[in-house]
C-alpha positions in Angstrom: -28.6 5.8 -1.8 -31.6 7.4 -2.3 -31.7 9.8 -5.3 -32.1 12.8 -3.7 -30.0 12.1 -1.4 -27.0 11.1 -4.1 -28.7 15.0 -5.2 -28.6 17.0 -2.4 -24.4 15.6 -1.7 -23.1 16.3 -6.1 -25.4 19.9 -5.6 -24.1 20.7 -2.0 -20.2 23.1 -2.1 -21.7 25.5 -4.8 -25.4 24.2 -5.0 -25.2 23.6 -9.1 -24.3 20.1 -10.4 -20.4 19.6 -10.4 -20.8 19.5 -14.1 -21.0 23.6 -14.2 -19.1 23.3 -11.3 -15.6 21.8 -13.0 -17.0 24.5 -15.9 -16.4 27.1 -14.3 -13.5 26.4 -12.7 -12.0 25.5 -16.0 -12.6 28.8 -17.4 -11.4 30.5 -14.9 -8.0 29.0 -14.6 -7.8 29.3 -19.2 -9.3 32.2 -18.4 -12.9 32.2 -20.4 -15.0 35.0 -21.0 -18.3 34.8 -19.5 -20.3 35.1 -22.5 -17.6 32.2 -23.7 -18.5 29.9 -20.8 -22.5 31.2 -21.6 -22.1 29.1 -24.8 -20.8 25.7 -22.7 -22.9 25.5 -20.3 -26.3 27.6 -21.8 -26.6 29.7 -17.7 -27.4 33.3 -17.8 -24.7 35.8 -17.8 -26.1 36.9 -13.9 -25.5 32.3 -12.7 -21.9 32.9 -14.3 -21.1 36.3 -12.8 -21.5 35.0 -9.2 -20.5 31.8 -9.3 -17.3 33.0 -10.6 -17.7 35.8 -8.2 -18.7 32.4 -5.4 -15.2 30.8 -6.8 -12.8 33.9 -6.5 -14.4 34.4 -2.5 -13.9 30.4 -1.8 -9.9 30.8 -3.0 -9.6 33.7 -1.1 -10.9 32.8 2.1 -9.3 29.1 2.0 -5.3 30.9 1.4 -4.2 30.1 4.6 -4.5 26.5 4.2 -2.4 26.9 1.2 0.1 28.0 2.8 2.8 26.9 4.6 2.9 27.5 8.0 4.3 30.1 10.4 8.2 29.1 11.6 8.2 25.9 9.8 11.8 25.3 8.6 11.4 22.7 5.6 15.1 20.5 4.7 14.2 21.7 1.5 13.5 24.3 -1.9 10.3 25.2 -2.6 10.5 25.9 -6.6 
């Protein structure tokens, strides 16, 4: 696979390398401040806020995919 295609595949979801996506997800789950993310990534405040906003939008828009289907009665207890 060519290097260009591989890079395009890596950056497809967020248009940034997966290492940055992982950092943003980790920061979001652990309530890290933008300044902390900035120290770890060397990204601008605007870029970090944009990536956090994008992740929030993606999570909100896909919420229905993480819900139990309507009318489905499980034969086990959810915790």
